[in-house]
MOPAC internal coordinates of N, CA, C and O (Angstrom, degrees):
PM7 1SCF
backbone

  N    0.0000 0     0.00 0     0.00 0    0    0    0
  C    1.3805 1     0.00 0     0.00 0    1    0    0
  C    1.6079 1   116.56 1     0.00 0    2    1    0
  O    1.2310 1   125.12 1   135.28 1    3    2    1
  N    1.2830 1   107.78 1   -44.72 1    3    2    1
  C    1.4591 1   112.32 1   175.54 1    5    3    2
  C    1.5465 1   116.04 1   -68.06 1    6    5    3
  O    1.2310 1   121.65 1   150.12 1    7    6    5
  N    1.2968 1   114.44 1   -29.88 1    7    6    5
  C    1.4803 1   118.99 1   174.74 1    9    7    6
  C    1.4643 1   113.32 1   -64.27 1   10    9    7
  O    1.2310 1   120.70 1   150.03 1   11   10    9
  N    1.4048 1   116.26 1   -29.97 1   11   10    9
  C    1.5162 1   121.17 1  -176.14 1   13   11   10
  C    1.4219 1   107.64 1   -73.37 1   14   13   11
  O    1.2310 1   120.12 1   153.34 1   15   14   13
  N    1.4147 1   117.38 1   -26.66 1   15   14   13
  C    1.4800 1   119.06 1  -178.05 1   17   15   14
  C    1.6173 1   112.36 1   -87.43 1   18   17   15
  O    1.2310 1   122.59 1   167.58 1   19   18   17
  N    1.2926 1   112.64 1   -12.42 1   19   18   17
  C    1.5669 1   116.45 1  -178.66 1   21   19   18
  C    1.4662 1   119.84 1   -53.93 1   22   21   19
  O    1.2310 1   120.80 1   138.49 1   23   22   21
  N    1.3940 1   116.08 1   -41.51 1   23   22   21
  C    1.4436 1   114.84 1   176.31 1   25   23   22
  C    1.4865 1   113.09 1   -68.49 1   26   25   23
  O    1.2310 1   122.34 1   140.58 1   27   26   25
  N    1.3187 1   113.12 1   -39.42 1   27   26   25
  C    1.5212 1   115.25 1  -176.88 1   29   27   26
  C    1.5638 1   105.57 1   -60.13 1   30   29   27
  O    1.2310 1   117.92 1   127.08 1   31   30   29
  N    1.3740 1   121.56 1   -52.92 1   31   30   29
  C    1.3742 1   128.99 1  -177.34 1   33   31   30
  C    1.5965 1   110.55 1   -52.03 1   34   33   31
  O    1.2310 1   121.66 1   136.30 1   35   34   33
  N    1.3438 1   114.42 1   -43.70 1   35   34   33
  C    1.4545 1   118.89 1   178.91 1   37   35   34
  C    1.4241 1   114.30 1   -64.39 1   38   37   35
  O    1.2310 1   122.05 1   140.61 1   39   38   37
  N    1.4060 1   113.67 1   -39.39 1   39   38   37
  C    1.5580 1   115.04 1   173.92 1   41   39   38
  C    1.4824 1   112.43 1   -66.55 1   42   41   39
  O    1.2310 1   121.57 1   143.10 1   43   42   41
  N    1.2909 1   114.60 1   -36.90 1   43   42   41
  C    1.5787 1   116.55 1  -178.41 1   45   43   42
  C    1.5474 1   103.48 1   -67.21 1   46   45   43
  O    1.2310 1   118.58 1   135.47 1   47   46   45
  N    1.3606 1   120.31 1   -44.53 1   47   46   45
  C    1.4366 1   119.25 1  -179.78 1   49   47   46
  C    1.5768 1   114.19 1   -61.41 1   50   49   47
  O    1.2310 1   121.13 1   143.02 1   51   50   49
  N    1.2232 1   115.45 1   -36.98 1   51   50   49
  C    1.6320 1   121.81 1   179.43 1   53   51   50
  C    1.6087 1   101.30 1   -67.46 1   54   53   51
  O    1.2310 1   121.62 1   134.60 1   55   54   53
  N    1.3190 1   114.50 1   -45.40 1   55   54   53
  C    1.5553 1   110.39 1  -175.66 1   57   55   54
  C    1.4166 1   112.25 1   -64.92 1   58   57   55
  O    1.2310 1   119.39 1   143.21 1   59   58   57
  N    1.3292 1   118.77 1   -36.79 1   59   58   57
  C    1.4388 1   123.05 1  -175.86 1   61   59   58
  C    1.5900 1   109.65 1   -70.71 1   62   61   59
  O    1.2310 1   121.91 1   141.40 1   63   62   61
  N    1.3264 1   113.96 1   -38.60 1   63   62   61
  C    1.5427 1   116.89 1   172.53 1   65   63   62
  C    1.3861 1   114.28 1   -65.57 1   66   65   63
  O    1.2310 1   118.65 1   134.59 1   67   66   65
  N    1.2653 1   120.18 1   -45.41 1   67   66   65
  C    1.5418 1   130.73 1   176.16 1   69   67   66
  C    1.5505 1   108.74 1   -57.93 1   70   69   67
  O    1.2310 1   119.09 1   134.99 1   71   70   69
  N    1.2357 1   119.34 1   -45.01 1   71   70   69
  C    1.5379 1   121.30 1  -174.27 1   73   71   70
  C    1.5929 1   101.59 1   -71.16 1   74   73   71
  O    1.2310 1   116.91 1   134.07 1   75   74   73
  N    1.2304 1   123.47 1   -45.93 1   75   74   73
  C    1.4502 1   129.55 1   179.33 1   77   75   74
  C    1.5150 1   108.55 1   -52.70 1   78   77   75
  O    1.2310 1   123.33 1   125.56 1   79   78   77
  N    1.2929 1   111.23 1   -54.44 1   79   78   77
  C    1.4933 1   115.95 1  -175.42 1   81   79   78
  C    1.5198 1   108.72 1   -71.24 1   82   81   79
  O    1.2310 1   114.94 1   154.36 1   83   82   81
  N    1.2081 1   127.20 1   -25.64 1   83   82   81
  C    1.4919 1   122.58 1   179.06 1   85   83   82
  C    1.4628 1   111.67 1   -78.14 1   86   85   83
  O    1.2310 1   120.50 1   158.94 1   87   86   85
  N    1.3157 1   116.65 1   -21.06 1   87   86   85
  C    1.4736 1   118.42 1  -179.75 1   89   87   86
  C    1.5314 1   110.54 1   -69.11 1   90   89   87
  O    1.2310 1   118.73 1   157.69 1   91   90   89
  N    1.2361 1   120.03 1   -22.31 1   91   90   89
  C    1.5251 1   124.92 1   176.94 1   93   91   90
  C    1.5973 1   103.49 1   -82.53 1   94   93   91
  O    1.2310 1   125.04 1   -54.51 1   95   94   93
  N    1.3666 1   107.93 1   125.49 1   95   94   93
  C    1.5253 1   112.04 1   176.32 1   97   95   94
  C    1.4027 1   112.98 1   -74.55 1   98   97   95
  O    1.2310 1   119.21 1   -17.35 1   99   98   97
  N    1.4229 1   119.11 1   162.65 1   99   98   97
  C    1.4392 1   117.94 1  -173.33 1  101   99   98
  C    1.5815 1   110.02 1   -70.57 1  102  101   99
  O    1.2310 1   119.91 1   159.86 1  103  102  101
  N    1.3615 1   117.78 1   -20.14 1  103  102  101
  C    1.4177 1   120.46 1  -168.33 1  105  103  102
  C    1.5575 1   104.57 1   -89.64 1  106  105  103
  O    1.2310 1   118.29 1   173.50 1  107  106  105
  N    1.2750 1   120.86 1    -6.50 1  107  106  105
  C    1.5139 1   123.75 1   174.14 1  109  107  106
  C    1.5616 1   105.04 1    87.63 1  110  109  107
  O    1.2310 1   115.53 1  -169.86 1  111  110  109
  N    1.2096 1   126.09 1    10.14 1  111  110  109
  C    1.5504 1   125.08 1   178.51 1  113  111  110
  C    1.6185 1   107.37 1   -82.68 1  114  113  111
  O    1.2310 1   122.34 1   -40.87 1  115  114  113
  N    1.3307 1   113.11 1   139.13 1  115  114  113
  C    1.3624 1   118.14 1   175.52 1  117  115  114
  C    1.6003 1   116.31 1   -78.68 1  118  117  115
  O    1.2310 1   122.38 1    -4.35 1  119  118  117
  N    1.3137 1   113.04 1   175.65 1  119  118  117
  C    1.4784 1   116.17 1   176.70 1  121  119  118
  C    1.5049 1   106.07 1   -68.15 1  122  121  119
  O    1.2310 1   117.34 1   145.88 1  123  122  121
  N    1.2744 1   122.67 1   -34.12 1  123  122  121
  C    1.4244 1   122.83 1   177.45 1  125  123  122
  C    1.4929 1   118.32 1   -60.92 1  126  125  123
  O    1.2310 1   121.96 1   134.55 1  127  126  125
  N    1.3729 1   113.86 1   -45.45 1  127  126  125
  C    1.3661 1   118.75 1   175.27 1  129  127  126
  C    1.4899 1   110.04 1   -65.33 1  130  129  127
  O    1.2310 1   116.22 1   139.10 1  131  130  129
  N    1.3355 1   124.78 1   -40.90 1  131  130  129
  C    1.4176 1   124.19 1   179.35 1  133  131  130
  C    1.5270 1   108.89 1   -63.07 1  134  133  131
  O    1.2310 1   120.63 1   138.71 1  135  134  133
  N    1.3787 1   116.41 1   -41.29 1  135  134  133
  C    1.4285 1   116.93 1   177.36 1  137  135  134
  C    1.5538 1   115.45 1   -64.90 1  138  137  135
  O    1.2310 1   120.25 1   142.16 1  139  138  137
  N    1.4875 1   117.13 1   -37.84 1  139  138  137
  C    1.3993 1   115.16 1   175.49 1  141  139  138
  C    1.6136 1   111.60 1   -69.10 1  142  141  139
  O    1.2310 1   119.30 1   144.40 1  143  142  141
  N    1.1960 1   118.94 1   -35.60 1  143  142  141
  C    1.5488 1   118.65 1   168.07 1  145  143  142
  C    1.4570 1   116.26 1   -54.27 1  146  145  143
  O    1.2310 1   123.03 1   132.89 1  147  146  145
  N    1.2632 1   111.79 1   -47.11 1  147  146  145
  C    1.4926 1   116.87 1  -178.93 1  149  147  146
  C    1.5258 1   109.68 1   -65.69 1  150  149  147
  O    1.2310 1   116.49 1   141.57 1  151  150  149
  N    1.3932 1   124.27 1   -38.43 1  151  150  149
  C    1.3721 1   127.62 1  -178.51 1  153  151  150
  C    1.5672 1   104.92 1   -69.67 1  154  153  151
  O    1.2310 1   117.74 1   143.25 1  155  154  153
  N    1.3453 1   121.90 1   -36.75 1  155  154  153
  C    1.4995 1   124.44 1  -177.99 1  157  155  154
  C    1.5366 1   104.74 1   -64.99 1  158  157  155
  O    1.2310 1   119.71 1   132.99 1  159  158  157
  N    1.4406 1   118.17 1   -47.01 1  159  158  157
  C    1.3744 1   120.56 1  -176.44 1  161  159  158
  C    1.4642 1   110.35 1   -62.12 1  162  161  159
  O    1.2310 1   120.24 1   134.10 1  163  162  161
  N    1.3652 1   117.15 1   -45.90 1  163  162  161
  C    1.5197 1   116.70 1   178.77 1  165  163  162
  C    1.5433 1   112.78 1   -61.19 1  166  165  163
  O    1.2310 1   118.76 1   146.19 1  167  166  165
  N    1.3412 1   119.98 1   -33.81 1  167  166  165
  C    1.4452 1   118.89 1   178.43 1  169  167  166
  C    1.6134 1   107.02 1   -68.10 1  170  169  167
  O    1.2310 1   119.47 1   140.80 1  171  170  169
  N    1.3874 1   118.63 1   -39.20 1  171  170  169
  C    1.3927 1   111.90 1  -174.69 1  173  171  170
  C    1.5595 1   107.79 1   -69.80 1  174  173  171
  O    1.2310 1   120.86 1   143.29 1  175  174  173
  N    1.2978 1   115.95 1   -36.71 1  175  174  173
  C    1.4795 1   122.77 1   179.19 1  177  175  174
  C    1.5137 1   107.95 1   -60.44 1  178  177  175
  O    1.2310 1   115.44 1   136.26 1  179  178  177
  N    1.3246 1   126.25 1   -43.74 1  179  178  177
  C    1.3123 1   129.22 1  -178.36 1  181  179  178
  C    1.4938 1   109.63 1   -67.46 1  182  181  179
  O    1.2310 1   117.46 1   138.59 1  183  182  181
  N    1.3608 1   122.44 1   -41.41 1  183  182  181
  C    1.4660 1   126.73 1   174.67 1  185  183  182
  C    1.5142 1   110.73 1   -53.13 1  186  185  183
  O    1.2310 1   124.71 1   133.99 1  187  186  185
  N    1.4086 1   108.56 1   -46.01 1  187  186  185
  C    1.5354 1   112.88 1  -177.81 1  189  187  186
  C    1.5727 1   114.84 1   -64.88 1  190  189  187
  O    1.2310 1   123.84 1   137.41 1  191  190  189
  N    1.4295 1   110.24 1   -42.59 1  191  190  189
  C    1.4250 1   112.18 1   177.77 1  193  191  190
  C    1.5602 1   114.63 1   -64.32 1  194  193  191
  O    1.2310 1   123.39 1   144.88 1  195  194  193
  N    1.3801 1   111.10 1   -35.12 1  195  194  193
  C    1.4712 1   109.45 1   176.94 1  197  195  194
  C    1.5181 1   112.07 1   -68.31 1  198  197  195
  O    1.2310 1   118.44 1   148.14 1  199  198  197
  N    1.2364 1   120.57 1   -31.86 1  199  198  197
  C    1.4085 1   119.14 1   176.44 1  201  199  198
  C    1.5680 1   112.73 1   -68.42 1  202  201  199
  O    1.2310 1   120.78 1   142.30 1  203  202  201
  N    1.2838 1   116.11 1   -37.70 1  203  202  201
  C    1.4701 1   122.34 1   175.83 1  205  203  202
  C    1.5968 1   109.08 1   -66.62 1  206  205  203
  O    1.2310 1   119.40 1   138.51 1  207  206  205
  N    1.4455 1   118.76 1   -41.49 1  207  206  205
  C    1.4420 1   113.12 1   173.84 1  209  207  206
  C    1.5544 1   119.67 1   -72.75 1  210  209  207
  O    1.2310 1   120.61 1   156.68 1  211  210  209
  N    1.3112 1   116.45 1   -23.32 1  211  210  209
  C    1.4541 1   119.49 1   170.42 1  213  211  210
  C    1.4778 1   112.69 1   -66.93 1  214  213  211
  O    1.2310 1   120.93 1   136.47 1  215  214  213
  N    1.4771 1   115.82 1   -43.53 1  215  214  213
  C    1.3843 1   117.40 1   176.92 1  217  215  214
  C    1.5748 1   114.38 1   -64.04 1  218  217  215
  O    1.2310 1   121.37 1   146.81 1  219  218  217
  N    1.2863 1   114.99 1   -33.19 1  219  218  217
  C    1.5112 1   120.25 1   176.58 1  221  219  218
  C    1.4992 1   111.77 1   -72.77 1  222  221  219
  O    1.2310 1   116.98 1   151.03 1  223  222  221
  N    1.2555 1   123.34 1   -28.97 1  223  222  221
  C    1.4094 1   128.21 1   177.30 1  225  223  222
  C    1.4987 1   111.41 1   -76.09 1  226  225  223
  O    1.2310 1   117.28 1   151.58 1  227  226  225
  N    1.1637 1   122.77 1   -28.42 1  227  226  225
  C    1.5740 1   126.39 1   179.75 1  229  227  226
  C    1.5623 1   107.73 1   -60.01 1  230  229  227
  O    1.2310 1   122.86 1   -50.36 1  231  230  229
  N    1.3242 1   112.13 1   129.64 1  231  230  229
  C    1.4324 1   114.88 1   176.27 1  233  231  230
  C    1.5318 1   109.05 1   -65.53 1  234  233  231
  O    1.2310 1   119.49 1   -42.42 1  235  234  233
  N    1.3836 1   118.58 1   137.58 1  235  234  233
  C    1.4398 1   120.76 1   175.90 1  237  235  234
  C    1.4746 1   109.13 1   -81.58 1  238  237  235
  O    1.2310 1   125.36 1   -40.85 1  239  238  237
  N    1.3808 1   107.31 1   139.15 1  239  238  237
  C    1.5280 1   114.22 1  -177.83 1  241  239  238
  C    1.5582 1   110.36 1   -65.56 1  242  241  239
  O    1.2310 1   120.17 1   -47.11 1  243  242  241
  N    1.1623 1   117.27 1   132.89 1  243  242  241
  C    1.4483 1   120.03 1   175.40 1  245  243  242
  C    1.4269 1   124.02 1   128.14 1  246  245  243
  O    1.2310 1   120.10 1   180.00 1  247  246  245

Protein backbone atom coordinates (compact mmCIF):
# COMPACT_ATOMS: atom_id res chain seq x y z
CA UNK A 1 0.00 0.00 0.00
CA UNK A 2 2.80 2.45 0.89
CA UNK A 3 4.65 1.58 -2.33
CA UNK A 4 1.62 2.62 -4.37
CA UNK A 5 1.69 6.08 -2.75
CA UNK A 6 5.41 6.57 -3.35
CA UNK A 7 5.18 8.06 -6.89
CA UNK A 8 2.51 10.50 -5.74
CA UNK A 9 4.58 11.60 -2.75
CA UNK A 10 7.64 12.04 -4.95
CA UNK A 11 5.65 14.24 -7.34
CA UNK A 12 4.31 16.31 -4.45
CA UNK A 13 7.84 16.70 -3.10
CA UNK A 14 9.17 17.82 -6.48
CA UNK A 15 6.28 20.26 -6.83
CA UNK A 16 6.95 21.75 -3.39
CA UNK A 17 10.67 22.07 -4.09
CA UNK A 18 10.02 23.69 -7.47
CA UNK A 19 7.47 26.15 -6.06
CA UNK A 20 9.90 27.24 -3.35
CA UNK A 21 12.74 27.58 -5.84
CA UNK A 22 10.61 29.64 -8.22
CA UNK A 23 9.70 32.09 -5.46
CA UNK A 24 13.25 33.36 -5.44
CA UNK A 25 13.84 35.83 -8.21
CA UNK A 26 16.80 35.46 -10.51
CA UNK A 27 18.38 38.68 -9.28
CA UNK A 28 18.40 37.46 -5.69
CA UNK A 29 16.06 40.14 -4.36
CA UNK A 30 13.70 39.09 -1.64
CA UNK A 31 9.97 39.72 -1.42
CA UNK A 32 10.65 42.45 1.12
CA UNK A 33 12.93 44.28 -1.31
CA UNK A 34 10.36 43.99 -4.09
CA UNK A 35 7.65 45.25 -1.75
CA UNK A 36 9.76 48.24 -0.70
CA UNK A 37 10.47 49.07 -4.34
CA UNK A 38 6.76 48.91 -5.11
CA UNK A 39 5.92 51.18 -2.17
CA UNK A 40 8.54 53.71 -3.29
CA UNK A 41 7.15 53.66 -6.83
CA UNK A 42 3.61 54.14 -5.52
CA UNK A 43 4.73 57.13 -3.45
CA UNK A 44 6.38 58.73 -6.50
CA UNK A 45 3.26 58.14 -8.57
CA UNK A 46 1.07 59.58 -5.82
CA UNK A 47 3.22 62.71 -5.61
CA UNK A 48 3.00 63.21 -9.37
CA UNK A 49 -0.77 62.75 -9.34
CA UNK A 50 -1.09 65.27 -6.52
CA UNK A 51 0.92 67.80 -8.56
CA UNK A 52 -1.36 67.22 -11.55
CA UNK A 53 -4.47 67.59 -9.39
CA UNK A 54 -3.15 70.81 -7.86
CA UNK A 55 -2.39 72.21 -11.31
CA UNK A 56 -5.89 71.36 -12.51
CA UNK A 57 -7.51 72.96 -9.46
CA UNK A 58 -5.77 76.32 -10.02
CA UNK A 59 -8.11 78.83 -11.58
CA UNK A 60 -7.03 79.65 -15.09
CA UNK A 61 -6.14 83.30 -15.72
CA UNK A 62 -8.65 84.99 -17.88
